[in-house]
PQR file with spaces between the fields and no chain letter, atoms N, CA, C, O and H, PARSE charges and radii, in Angstrom:
ATOM       1  N    MET     1       0.846   -1.166    0.000 -0.4000 1.5000
ATOM       2  CA   MET     1       0.000    0.000    0.000 -0.0000 2.0000
ATOM       3  C    MET     1       0.893    1.231    0.000  0.5500 1.7000
ATOM       4  O    MET     1       1.870    1.302    0.745 -0.5500 1.4000
ATOM       5  N    CYS     2       0.555    2.187   -0.830 -0.4000 1.5000
ATOM       6  CA   CYS     2       1.283    3.448   -0.914 -0.0000 2.0000
ATOM       7  C    CYS     2       0.316    4.580   -0.617  0.5500 1.7000
ATOM       8  O    CYS     2      -0.796    4.621   -1.144 -0.5500 1.4000
ATOM       9  H    CYS     2      -0.239    2.130   -1.435  0.4000 1.0000
ATOM      10  N    SER     3       0.752    5.492    0.232 -0.4000 1.5000
ATOM      11  CA   SER     3      -0.089    6.634    0.598 -0.0000 2.0000
ATOM      12  C    SER     3       0.654    7.927    0.320  0.5500 1.7000
ATOM      13  O    SER     3       1.873    7.993    0.479 -0.5500 1.4000
ATOM      14  H    SER     3       1.655    5.459    0.660  0.4000 1.0000
ATOM      15  N    PRO     4      -0.079    8.964   -0.097 -0.5600 1.5000
ATOM      16  CA   PRO     4       0.570   10.262   -0.296  0.2800 2.0000
ATOM      17  C    PRO     4       0.955   10.871    1.047  0.5500 1.7000
ATOM      18  O    PRO     4       0.421   10.492    2.090 -0.5500 1.4000
ATOM      19  N    LYS     5       1.876   11.806    1.007 -0.4000 1.5000
ATOM      20  CA   LYS     5       2.276   12.502    2.228 -0.0000 2.0000
ATOM      21  C    LYS     5       1.161   13.428    2.671  0.5500 1.7000
ATOM      22  O    LYS     5       0.417   13.967    1.851 -0.5500 1.4000
ATOM      23  H    LYS     5       2.309   12.114    0.160  0.4000 1.0000
ATOM      24  N    GLY     6       1.058   13.604    3.971 -0.4000 1.5000
ATOM      25  CA   GLY     6       0.078   14.529    4.512 -0.0000 2.0000
ATOM      26  C    GLY     6      -1.193   13.831    4.949  0.5500 1.7000
ATOM      27  O    GLY     6      -1.449   12.672    4.622 -0.5500 1.4000
ATOM      28  H    GLY     6       1.662   13.166    4.636  0.4000 1.0000
ATOM      29  N    ASN     7      -1.971   14.577    5.693 -0.4000 1.5000
ATOM      30  CA   ASN     7      -3.250   14.072    6.183 -0.0000 2.0000
ATOM      31  C    ASN     7      -4.350   14.438    5.210  0.5500 1.7000
ATOM      32  O    ASN     7      -4.206   15.351    4.398 -0.5500 1.4000
ATOM      33  H    ASN     7      -1.764   15.518    5.958  0.4000 1.0000
ATOM      34  N    GLY     8      -5.431   13.724    5.301 -0.4000 1.5000
ATOM      35  CA   GLY     8      -6.573   14.040    4.455 -0.0000 2.0000
ATOM      36  C    GLY     8      -7.232   12.793    3.926  0.5500 1.7000
ATOM      37  O    GLY     8      -6.759   11.674    4.126 -0.5500 1.4000
ATOM      38  H    GLY     8      -5.549   12.982    5.961  0.4000 1.0000
ATOM      39  N    LEU     9      -8.330   13.014    3.251 -0.4000 1.5000
ATOM      40  CA   LEU     9      -9.049   11.925    2.609 -0.0000 2.0000
ATOM      41  C    LEU     9      -8.593   11.844    1.159  0.5500 1.7000
ATOM      42  O    LEU     9      -8.596   12.844    0.441 -0.5500 1.4000
ATOM      43  H    LEU     9      -8.714   13.923    3.088  0.4000 1.0000
ATOM      44  N    TYR    10      -8.206   10.666    0.742 -0.4000 1.5000
ATOM      45  CA   TYR    10      -7.713   10.464   -0.610 -0.0000 2.0000
ATOM      46  C    TYR    10      -8.512    9.363   -1.298  0.5500 1.7000
ATOM      47  O    TYR    10      -9.007    8.454   -0.631 -0.5500 1.4000
ATOM      48  H    TYR    10      -8.203    9.854    1.325  0.4000 1.0000
ATOM      49  N    PRO    11      -8.643    9.430   -2.609 -0.5600 1.5000
ATOM      50  CA   PRO    11      -9.270    8.314   -3.323  0.2800 2.0000
ATOM      51  C    PRO    11      -8.375    7.080   -3.213  0.5500 1.7000
ATOM      52  O    PRO    11      -7.183    7.181   -2.922 -0.5500 1.4000
ATOM      53  N    VAL    12      -8.969    5.933   -3.451 -0.4000 1.5000
ATOM      54  CA   VAL    12      -8.232    4.671   -3.405 -0.0000 2.0000
ATOM      55  C    VAL    12      -8.177    4.073   -4.806  0.5500 1.7000
ATOM      56  O    VAL    12      -9.191    3.997   -5.501 -0.5500 1.4000
ATOM      57  H    VAL    12      -9.937    5.851   -3.688  0.4000 1.0000
ATOM      58  N    ILE    13      -6.989    3.653   -5.209 -0.4000 1.5000
ATOM      59  CA   ILE    13      -6.792    2.954   -6.475 -0.0000 2.0000
ATOM      60  C    ILE    13      -6.399    1.522   -6.142  0.5500 1.7000
ATOM      61  O    ILE    13      -5.458    1.294   -5.381 -0.5500 1.4000
ATOM      62  H    ILE    13      -6.166    3.714   -4.645  0.4000 1.0000
ATOM      63  N    ILE    14      -7.108    0.571   -6.701 -0.4000 1.5000
ATOM      64  CA   ILE    14      -6.743   -0.834   -6.551 -0.0000 2.0000
ATOM      65  C    ILE    14      -5.998   -1.220   -7.819  0.5500 1.7000
ATOM      66  O    ILE    14      -6.558   -1.191   -8.915 -0.5500 1.4000
ATOM      67  H    ILE    14      -7.873    0.756   -7.318  0.4000 1.0000
ATOM      68  N    TYR    15      -4.732   -1.582   -7.658 -0.4000 1.5000
ATOM      69  CA   TYR    15      -3.876   -1.866   -8.805 -0.0000 2.0000
ATOM      70  C    TYR    15      -3.571   -3.356   -8.865  0.5500 1.7000
ATOM      71  O    TYR    15      -3.114   -3.947   -7.886 -0.5500 1.4000
ATOM      72  H    TYR    15      -4.278   -1.606   -6.767  0.4000 1.0000
ATOM      73  N    LEU    16      -3.825   -3.953  -10.015 -0.4000 1.5000
ATOM      74  CA   LEU    16      -3.471   -5.344  -10.273 -0.0000 2.0000
ATOM      75  C    LEU    16      -2.376   -5.353  -11.330  0.5500 1.7000
ATOM      76  O    LEU    16      -2.566   -4.835  -12.430 -0.5500 1.4000
ATOM      77  H    LEU    16      -4.196   -3.473  -10.810  0.4000 1.0000
ATOM      78  N    HIS    17      -1.241   -5.935  -11.000 -0.4000 1.5000
ATOM      79  CA   HIS    17      -0.129   -5.934  -11.955 -0.0000 2.0000
ATOM      80  C    HIS    17      -0.521   -6.665  -13.231  0.5500 1.7000
ATOM      81  O    HIS    17      -1.314   -7.606  -13.206 -0.5500 1.4000
ATOM      82  H    HIS    17      -1.087   -6.356  -10.106  0.4000 1.0000
ATOM      83  N    GLY    18       0.037   -6.226  -14.329 -0.4000 1.5000
ATOM      84  CA   GLY    18      -0.249   -6.832  -15.620 -0.0000 2.0000
ATOM      85  C    GLY    18       0.423   -8.184  -15.771  0.5500 1.7000
ATOM      86  O    GLY    18       1.175   -8.619  -14.899 -0.5500 1.4000
ATOM      87  H    GLY    18       0.682   -5.462  -14.349  0.4000 1.0000
ATOM      88  N    GLY    19       0.148   -8.834  -16.869 -0.4000 1.5000
ATOM      89  CA   GLY    19       0.765  -10.115  -17.148 -0.0000 2.0000
ATOM      90  C    GLY    19      -0.222  -11.183  -17.565  0.5500 1.7000
ATOM      91  O    GLY    19       0.141  -12.349  -17.721 -0.5500 1.4000
ATOM      92  H    GLY    19      -0.463   -8.481  -17.578  0.4000 1.0000
ATOM      93  N    GLY    20      -1.472  -10.785  -17.744 -0.4000 1.5000
ATOM      94  CA   GLY    20      -2.476  -11.715  -18.253 -0.0000 2.0000
ATOM      95  C    GLY    20      -2.673  -12.945  -17.399  0.5500 1.7000
ATOM      96  O    GLY    20      -2.958  -14.025  -17.916 -0.5500 1.4000
ATOM      97  H    GLY    20      -1.767   -9.838  -17.617  0.4000 1.0000
ATOM      98  N    TRP    21      -2.522  -12.790  -16.083 -0.4000 1.5000
ATOM      99  CA   TRP    21      -2.682  -13.893  -15.123 -0.0000 2.0000
ATOM     100  C    TRP    21      -1.564  -14.925  -15.253  0.5500 1.7000
ATOM     101  O    TRP    21      -1.637  -15.982  -14.626 -0.5500 1.4000
ATOM     102  H    TRP    21      -2.290  -11.912  -15.664  0.4000 1.0000
ATOM     103  N    VAL    22      -0.514  -14.641  -16.064 -0.4000 1.5000
ATOM     104  CA   VAL    22       0.526  -15.629  -16.329 -0.0000 2.0000
ATOM     105  C    VAL    22       1.886  -15.216  -15.760  0.5500 1.7000
ATOM     106  O    VAL    22       2.625  -16.068  -15.268 -0.5500 1.4000
ATOM     107  H    VAL    22      -0.455  -13.783  -16.574  0.4000 1.0000
ATOM     108  N    PHE    23       2.227  -13.935  -15.817 -0.4000 1.5000
ATOM     109  CA   PHE    23       3.518  -13.501  -15.296 -0.0000 2.0000
ATOM     110  C    PHE    23       3.381  -12.134  -14.649  0.5500 1.7000
ATOM     111  O    PHE    23       2.334  -11.492  -14.734 -0.5500 1.4000
ATOM     112  H    PHE    23       1.627  -13.243  -16.217  0.4000 1.0000
ATOM     113  N    GLY    24       4.458  -11.699  -13.998 -0.4000 1.5000
ATOM     114  CA   GLY    24       4.453  -10.440  -13.277 -0.0000 2.0000
ATOM     115  C    GLY    24       4.427  -10.694  -11.781  0.5500 1.7000
ATOM     116  O    GLY    24       4.024  -11.762  -11.320 -0.5500 1.4000
ATOM     117  H    GLY    24       5.309  -12.221  -13.929  0.4000 1.0000
ATOM     118  N    THR    25       4.868   -9.683  -11.027 -0.4000 1.5000
ATOM     119  CA   THR    25       4.885   -9.810   -9.573 -0.0000 2.0000
ATOM     120  C    THR    25       4.396   -8.531   -8.925  0.5500 1.7000
ATOM     121  O    THR    25       4.360   -7.464   -9.539 -0.5500 1.4000
ATOM     122  H    THR    25       5.196   -8.815  -11.401  0.4000 1.0000
ATOM     123  N    LEU    26       4.026   -8.674   -7.684 -0.4000 1.5000
ATOM     124  CA   LEU    26       3.596   -7.522   -6.904 -0.0000 2.0000
ATOM     125  C    LEU    26       4.749   -6.534   -6.734  0.5500 1.7000
ATOM     126  O    LEU    26       4.536   -5.322   -6.755 -0.5500 1.4000
ATOM     127  H    LEU    26       4.055   -9.540   -7.186  0.4000 1.0000
ATOM     128  N    ASP    27       5.962   -7.047   -6.567 -0.4000 1.5000
ATOM     129  CA   ASP    27       7.129   -6.173   -6.398 -0.0000 2.0000
ATOM     130  C    ASP    27       7.360   -5.278   -7.608  0.5500 1.7000
ATOM     131  O    ASP    27       7.822   -4.146   -7.465 -0.5500 1.4000
ATOM     132  H    ASP    27       6.135   -8.032   -6.550  0.4000 1.0000
ATOM     133  N    GLU    28       7.044   -5.775   -8.787 -0.4000 1.5000
ATOM     134  CA   GLU    28       7.216   -4.982  -10.002 -0.0000 2.0000
ATOM     135  C    GLU    28       6.280   -3.779  -10.036  0.5500 1.7000
ATOM     136  O    GLU    28       6.518   -2.835  -10.789 -0.5500 1.4000
ATOM     137  H    GLU    28       6.668   -6.695   -8.903  0.4000 1.0000
ATOM     138  N    ALA    29       5.235   -3.800   -9.243 -0.4000 1.5000
ATOM     139  CA   ALA    29       4.254   -2.720   -9.229 -0.0000 2.0000
ATOM     140  C    ALA    29       4.643   -1.587   -8.288  0.5500 1.7000
ATOM     141  O    ALA    29       4.000   -0.538   -8.299 -0.5500 1.4000
ATOM     142  H    ALA    29       5.041   -4.568   -8.631  0.4000 1.0000
ATOM     143  N    ASP    30       5.678   -1.772   -7.474 -0.4000 1.5000
ATOM     144  CA   ASP    30       6.028   -0.780   -6.457 -0.0000 2.0000
ATOM     145  C    ASP    30       6.300    0.606   -7.028  0.5500 1.7000
ATOM     146  O    ASP    30       5.768    1.595   -6.525 -0.5500 1.4000
ATOM     147  H    ASP    30       6.201   -2.625   -7.465  0.4000 1.0000
ATOM     148  N    GLN    31       7.110    0.688   -8.057 -0.4000 1.5000
ATOM     149  CA   GLN    31       7.467    1.993   -8.612 -0.0000 2.0000
ATOM     150  C    GLN    31       6.237    2.715   -9.156  0.5500 1.7000
ATOM     151  O    GLN    31       6.054    3.904   -8.897 -0.5500 1.4000
ATOM     152  H    GLN    31       7.542   -0.116   -8.465  0.4000 1.0000
ATOM     153  N    LEU    32       5.401    2.013   -9.900 -0.4000 1.5000
ATOM     154  CA   LEU    32       4.188    2.620  -10.441 -0.0000 2.0000
ATOM     155  C    LEU    32       3.241    3.031   -9.318  0.5500 1.7000
ATOM     156  O    LEU    32       2.649    4.109   -9.369 -0.5500 1.4000
ATOM     157  H    LEU    32       5.549    1.047  -10.110  0.4000 1.0000
ATOM     158  N    SER    33       3.096    2.183   -8.313 -0.4000 1.5000
ATOM     159  CA   SER    33       2.207    2.499   -7.192 -0.0000 2.0000
ATOM     160  C    SER    33       2.666    3.750   -6.459  0.5500 1.7000
ATOM     161  O    SER    33       1.854    4.615   -6.130 -0.5500 1.4000
ATOM     162  H    SER    33       3.576    1.307   -8.272  0.4000 1.0000
ATOM     163  N    ASN    34       3.965    3.849   -6.203 -0.4000 1.5000
ATOM     164  CA   ASN    34       4.501    5.042   -5.540 -0.0000 2.0000
ATOM     165  C    ASN    34       4.285    6.288   -6.383  0.5500 1.7000
ATOM     166  O    ASN    34       3.929    7.342   -5.855 -0.5500 1.4000
ATOM     167  H    ASN    34       4.625    3.147   -6.470  0.4000 1.0000
ATOM     168  N    SER    35       4.494    6.177   -7.672 -0.4000 1.5000
ATOM     169  CA   SER    35       4.309    7.307   -8.573 -0.0000 2.0000
ATOM     170  C    SER    35       2.849    7.758   -8.608  0.5500 1.7000
ATOM     171  O    SER    35       2.563    8.951   -8.505 -0.5500 1.4000
ATOM     172  H    SER    35       4.783    5.321   -8.101  0.4000 1.0000
ATOM     173  N    LEU    36       1.936    6.811   -8.753 -0.4000 1.5000
ATOM     174  CA   LEU    36       0.508    7.154   -8.755 -0.0000 2.0000
ATOM     175  C    LEU    36       0.107    7.819   -7.450  0.5500 1.7000
ATOM     176  O    LEU    36      -0.614    8.817   -7.440 -0.5500 1.4000
ATOM     177  H    LEU    36       2.169    5.843   -8.837  0.4000 1.0000
ATOM     178  N    SER    37       0.580    7.256   -6.355 -0.4000 1.5000
ATOM     179  CA   SER    37       0.213    7.769   -5.044 -0.0000 2.0000
ATOM     180  C    SER    37       0.621    9.226   -4.865  0.5500 1.7000
ATOM     181  O    SER    37      -0.144   10.026   -4.327 -0.5500 1.4000
ATOM     182  H    SER    37       1.166    6.445   -6.362  0.4000 1.0000
ATOM     183  N    SER    38       1.807    9.567   -5.308 -0.4000 1.5000
ATOM     184  CA   SER    38       2.287   10.934   -5.109 -0.0000 2.0000
ATOM     185  C    SER    38       1.759   11.914   -6.145  0.5500 1.7000
ATOM     186  O    SER    38       1.565   13.087   -5.825 -0.5500 1.4000
ATOM     187  H    SER    38       2.429    8.917   -5.745  0.4000 1.0000
ATOM     188  N    LYS    39       1.523   11.477   -7.364 -0.4000 1.5000
ATOM     189  CA   LYS    39       1.120   12.403   -8.422 -0.0000 2.0000
ATOM     190  C    LYS    39      -0.373   12.685   -8.458  0.5500 1.7000
ATOM     191  O    LYS    39      -0.776   13.770   -8.879 -0.5500 1.4000
ATOM     192  H    LYS    39       1.680   10.524   -7.624  0.4000 1.0000
ATOM     193  N    ILE    40      -1.205   11.748   -8.032 -0.4000 1.5000
ATOM     194  CA   ILE    40      -2.647   11.954   -8.192 -0.0000 2.0000
ATOM     195  C    ILE    40      -3.233   12.903   -7.137  0.5500 1.7000
ATOM     196  O    ILE    40      -4.028   13.728   -7.588 -0.5500 1.4000
ATOM     197  H    ILE    40      -0.878   10.867   -7.690  0.4000 1.0000
ATOM     198  N    PRO    41      -3.008   12.942   -5.914 -0.5600 1.5000
ATOM     199  CA   PRO    41      -2.563   11.936   -4.960  0.2800 2.0000
ATOM     200  C    PRO    41      -3.698   10.965   -4.616  0.5500 1.7000
ATOM     201  O    PRO    41      -4.878   11.312   -4.669 -0.5500 1.4000
ATOM     202  N    ALA    42      -3.304    9.747   -4.265 -0.4000 1.5000
ATOM     203  CA   ALA    42      -4.274    8.709   -3.919 -0.0000 2.0000
ATOM     204  C    ALA    42      -3.578    7.632   -3.103  0.5500 1.7000
ATOM     205  O    ALA    42      -2.352    7.525   -3.102 -0.5500 1.4000
ATOM     206  H    ALA    42      -2.346    9.465   -4.223  0.4000 1.0000
ATOM     207  N    VAL    43      -4.375    6.846   -2.417 -0.4000 1.5000
ATOM     208  CA   VAL    43      -3.872    5.654   -1.747 -0.0000 2.0000
ATOM     209  C    VAL    43      -3.933    4.530   -2.779  0.5500 1.7000
ATOM     210  O    VAL    43      -4.981    4.296   -3.381 -0.5500 1.4000
ATOM     211  H    VAL    43      -5.371    6.933   -2.418  0.4000 1.0000
ATOM     212  N    VAL    44      -2.825    3.841   -2.984 -0.4000 1.5000
ATOM     213  CA   VAL    44      -2.769    2.759   -3.968 -0.0000 2.0000
ATOM     214  C    VAL    44      -2.541    1.445   -3.227  0.5500 1.7000
ATOM     215  O    VAL    44      -1.557    1.290   -2.503 -0.5500 1.4000
ATOM     216  H    VAL    44      -1.973    4.031   -2.495  0.4000 1.0000
ATOM     217  N    VAL    45      -3.453    0.513   -3.415 -0.4000 1.5000
ATOM     218  CA   VAL    45      -3.300   -0.824   -2.839 -0.0000 2.0000
ATOM     219  C    VAL    45      -3.150   -1.814   -3.987  0.5500 1.7000
ATOM     220  O    VAL    45      -3.818   -1.700   -5.015 -0.5500 1.4000
ATOM     221  H    VAL    45      -4.253    0.640   -4.003  0.4000 1.0000
ATOM     222  N    SER    46      -2.273   -2.774   -3.799 -0.4000 1.5000
ATOM     223  CA   SER    46      -1.987   -3.755   -4.844 -0.0000 2.0000
ATOM     224  C    SER    46      -2.266   -5.155   -4.322  0.5500 1.7000
ATOM     225  O    SER    46      -1.997   -5.470   -3.163 -0.5500 1.4000
ATOM     226  H    SER    46      -1.731   -2.866   -2.964  0.4000 1.0000
ATOM     227  N    ALA    47      -2.806   -5.976   -5.191 -0.4000 1.5000
ATOM     228  CA   ALA    47      -3.096   -7.364   -4.833 -0.0000 2.0000
ATOM     229  C    ALA    47      -2.187   -8.291   -5.621  0.5500 1.7000
ATOM     230  O    ALA    47      -1.933   -8.072   -6.805 -0.5500 1.4000
ATOM     231  H    ALA    47      -3.025   -5.720   -6.132  0.4000 1.0000
ATOM     232  N    ASP    48      -1.706   -9.318   -4.957 -0.4000 1.5000
ATOM     233  CA   ASP    48      -0.965  -10.362   -5.643 -0.0000 2.0000
ATOM     234  C    ASP    48      -1.927  -11.511   -5.900  0.5500 1.7000
ATOM     235  O    ASP    48      -2.934  -11.652   -5.205 -0.5500 1.4000
ATOM     236  H    ASP    48      -1.913   -9.495   -3.995  0.4000 1.0000
ATOM     237  N    TYR    49      -1.622  -12.319   -6.881 -0.4000 1.5000
ATOM     238  CA   TYR    49      -2.504  -13.439   -7.204 -0.0000 2.0000
ATOM     239  C    TYR    49      -1.682  -14.584   -7.788  0.5500 1.7000
ATOM     240  O    TYR    49      -0.582  -14.387   -8.306 -0.5500 1.4000
ATOM     241  H    TYR    49      -0.805  -12.205   -7.445  0.4000 1.0000
ATOM     242  N    ARG    50      -2.244  -15.780   -7.690 -0.4000 1.5000
ATOM     243  CA   ARG    50      -1.573  -16.970   -8.219 -0.0000 2.0000
ATOM     244  C    ARG    50      -1.545  -16.912   -9.746  0.5500 1.7000
ATOM     245  O    ARG    50      -2.476  -16.421  -10.385 -0.5500 1.4000
ATOM     246  H    ARG    50      -3.137  -15.940   -7.269  0.4000 1.0000
ATOM     247  N    LEU    51      -0.456  -17.426  -10.310 -0.4000 1.5000
ATOM     248  CA   LEU    51      -0.245  -17.325  -11.752 -0.0000 2.0000
ATOM     249  C    LEU    51      -0.404  -18.670  -12.451  0.5500 1.7000
ATOM     250  O    LEU    51      -0.140  -19.729  -11.881 -0.5500 1.4000
ATOM     251  H    LEU    51       0.300  -17.825   -9.791  0.4000 1.0000
ATOM     252  N    SER    52      -0.845  -18.593  -13.704 -0.4000 1.5000
ATOM     253  CA   SER    52      -0.881  -19.767  -14.582 -0.0000 2.0000
ATOM     254  C    SER    52       0.526  -19.999  -15.105  0.5500 1.7000
ATOM     255  O    SER    52       1.301  -19.043  -15.131 -0.5500 1.4000
ATOM     256  H    SER    52      -1.060  -17.733  -14.168  0.4000 1.0000
ATOM     257  N    PRO    53       0.899  -21.152  -15.508 -0.5600 1.5000
ATOM     258  CA   PRO    53       0.102  -22.372  -15.599  0.2800 2.0000
ATOM     259  C    PRO    53       0.084  -23.190  -14.314  0.5500 1.7000
ATOM     260  O    PRO    53      -0.609  -24.204  -14.238 -0.5500 1.4000
ATOM     261  N    GLU    54       0.853  -22.753  -13.286 -0.4000 1.5000
ATOM     262  CA   GLU    54       0.860  -23.517  -12.037 -0.0000 2.0000
ATOM     263  C    GLU    54      -0.534  -23.598  -11.421  0.5500 1.7000
ATOM     264  O    GLU    54      -0.909  -24.617  -10.842 -0.5500 1.4000
ATOM     265  H    GLU    54       1.416  -21.929  -13.348  0.4000 1.0000
ATOM     266  N    PHE    55      -1.291  -22.517  -11.552 -0.4000 1.5000
ATOM     267  CA   PHE    55      -2.652  -22.466  -11.020 -0.0000 2.0000
ATOM     268  C    PHE    55      -3.590  -22.146  -12.171  0.5500 1.7000
ATOM     269  O    PHE    55      -3.438  -21.121  -12.835 -0.5500 1.4000
ATOM     270  H    PHE    55      -0.986  -21.689  -12.022  0.4000 1.0000
ATOM     271  N    GLU    56      -4.537  -23.001  -12.402 -0.4000 1.5000
ATOM     272  CA   GLU    56      -5.445  -22.842  -13.534 -0.0000 2.0000
ATOM     273  C    GLU    56      -6.514  -21.795  -13.242  0.5500 1.7000
ATOM     274  O    GLU    56      -6.846  -21.516  -12.090 -0.5500 1.4000
ATOM     275  H    GLU    56      -4.661  -23.834  -11.863  0.4000 1.0000
ATOM     276  N    PHE    57      -7.042  -21.225  -14.323 -0.4000 1.5000
ATOM     277  CA   PHE    57      -8.170  -20.310  -14.229 -0.0000 2.0000
ATOM     278  C    PHE    57      -9.325  -21.057  -13.573  0.5500 1.7000
ATOM     279  O    PHE    57      -9.588  -22.202  -13.940 -0.5500 1.4000
ATOM     280  H    PHE    57      -6.773  -21.451  -15.259  0.4000 1.0000
ATOM     281  N    PRO    58     -10.008  -20.461  -12.635 -0.5600 1.5000
ATOM     282  CA   PRO    58     -10.078  -19.057  -12.255  0.2800 2.0000
ATOM     283  C    PRO    58      -9.344  -18.712  -10.963  0.5500 1.7000
ATOM     284  O    PRO    58      -9.761  -17.790  -10.262 -0.5500 1.4000
ATOM     285  N    CYS    59      -8.260  -19.422  -10.621 -0.4000 1.5000
ATOM     286  CA   CYS    59      -7.568  -19.178   -9.351 -0.0000 2.0000
ATOM     287  C    CYS    59      -7.173  -17.716   -9.161  0.5500 1.7000
ATOM     288  O    CYS    59      -7.419  -17.147   -8.098 -0.5500 1.4000
ATOM     289  H    CYS    59      -7.921  -20.171  -11.191  0.4000 1.0000
ATOM     290  N    ALA    60      -6.567  -17.101  -10.174 -0.4000 1.5000
ATOM     291  CA   ALA    60      -6.141  -15.706  -10.047 -0.0000 2.0000
ATOM     292  C    ALA    60      -7.332  -14.789   -9.809  0.5500 1.7000
ATOM     293  O    ALA    60      -7.268  -13.886   -8.975 -0.5500 1.4000
ATOM     294  H    ALA    60      -6.368  -17.563  -11.038  0.4000 1.0000
ATOM     295  N    LEU    61      -8.394  -15.017  -10.525 -0.4000 1.5000
ATOM     296  CA   LEU    61      -9.596  -14.206  -10.360 -0.0000 2.0000
ATOM     297  C    LEU    61     -10.186  -14.386   -8.963  0.5500 1.7000
ATOM     298  O    LEU    61     -10.642  -13.418   -8.355 -0.5500 1.4000
ATOM     299  H    LEU    61      -8.445  -15.751  -11.202  0.4000 1.0000
ATOM     300  N    GLU    62     -10.182  -15.597   -8.461 -0.4000 1.5000
ATOM     301  CA   GLU    62     -10.667  -15.854   -7.102 -0.0000 2.0000
ATOM     302  C    GLU    62      -9.804  -15.134   -6.073  0.5500 1.7000
ATOM     303  O    GLU    62     -10.326  -14.623   -5.081 -0.5500 1.4000
ATOM     304  H    GLU    62      -9.812  -16.383   -8.956  0.4000 1.0000
ATOM     305  N    ASP    63      -8.484  -15.085   -6.296 -0.4000 1.5000
ATOM     306  CA   ASP    63      -7.595  -14.353   -5.392 -0.0000 2.0000
ATOM     307  C    ASP    63      -7.959  -12.873   -5.354  0.5500 1.7000
ATOM     308  O    ASP    63      -7.978  -12.257   -4.289 -0.5500 1.4000
ATOM     309  H    ASP    63      -8.061  -15.500   -7.101  0.4000 1.0000
ATOM     310  N    VAL    64      -8.243  -12.313   -6.513 -0.4000 1.5000
ATOM     311  CA   VAL    64      -8.620  -10.896   -6.581 -0.0000 2.0000
ATOM     312  C    VAL    64      -9.961  -10.669   -5.884  0.5500 1.7000
ATOM     313  O    VAL    64     -10.116   -9.692   -5.151 -0.5500 1.4000
ATOM     314  H    VAL    64      -8.227  -12.813   -7.379  0.4000 1.0000
ATOM     315  N    TYR    65     -10.923  -11.552   -6.102 -0.4000 1.5000
ATOM     316  CA   TYR    65     -12.215  -11.432   -5.414 -0.0000 2.0000
ATOM     317  C    TYR    65     -12.031  -11.488   -3.904  0.5500 1.7000
ATOM     318  O    TYR    65     -12.671  -10.731   -3.174 -0.5500 1.4000
ATOM     319  H    TYR    65     -10.798  -12.345   -6.697  0.4000 1.0000
ATOM     320  N    THR    66     -11.168  -12.374   -3.430 -0.4000 1.5000
ATOM     321  CA   THR    66     -10.896  -12.475   -1.991 -0.0000 2.0000
ATOM     322  C    THR    66     -10.268  -11.190   -1.476  0.5500 1.7000
ATOM     323  O    THR    66     -10.636  -10.693   -0.412 -0.5500 1.4000
ATOM     324  H    THR    66     -10.648  -12.989   -4.023  0.4000 1.0000
ATOM     325  N    PHE    67      -9.327  -10.657   -2.226 -0.4000 1.5000
ATOM     326  CA   PHE    67      -8.681   -9.398   -1.856 -0.0000 2.0000
ATOM     327  C    PHE    67      -9.707   -8.270   -1.739  0.5500 1.7000
ATOM     328  O    PHE    67      -9.651   -7.463   -0.811 -0.5500 1.4000
ATOM     329  H    PHE    67      -9.027  -11.060   -3.091  0.4000 1.0000
ATOM     330  N    MET    68     -10.633   -8.222   -2.676 -0.4000 1.5000
ATOM     331  CA   MET    68     -11.640   -7.157   -2.701 -0.0000 2.0000
ATOM     332  C    MET    68     -12.676   -7.322   -1.587  0.5500 1.7000
ATOM     333  O    MET    68     -13.286   -6.348   -1.144 -0.5500 1.4000
ATOM     334  H    MET    68     -10.679   -8.878   -3.430  0.4000 1.0000
ATOM     335  N    GLY    69     -12.866   -8.568   -1.141 -0.4000 1.5000
ATOM     336  CA   GLY    69     -13.939   -8.903   -0.226 -0.0000 2.0000
ATOM     337  C    GLY    69     -13.853   -8.320    1.106  0.5500 1.7000
ATOM     338  O    GLY    69     -14.726   -8.557    1.941 -0.5500 1.4000
ATOM     339  H    GLY    69     -12.371   -9.359   -1.501  0.4000 1.0000
């Protein structure tokens, strides 16, 4: 989770890293999340999810639903 500096109410962005459910990591999203948080400003939360082919569809989607829940 990345938050802008200062107090206040900020919008929330839920960011899911790209990769078509097959590749990519949560760590790769850090730079973009920090940038979005400071430039918009907004609170950015990122979810990690299981990747194919080790985990078949709809595992990644279920992970995101759980995160949102």
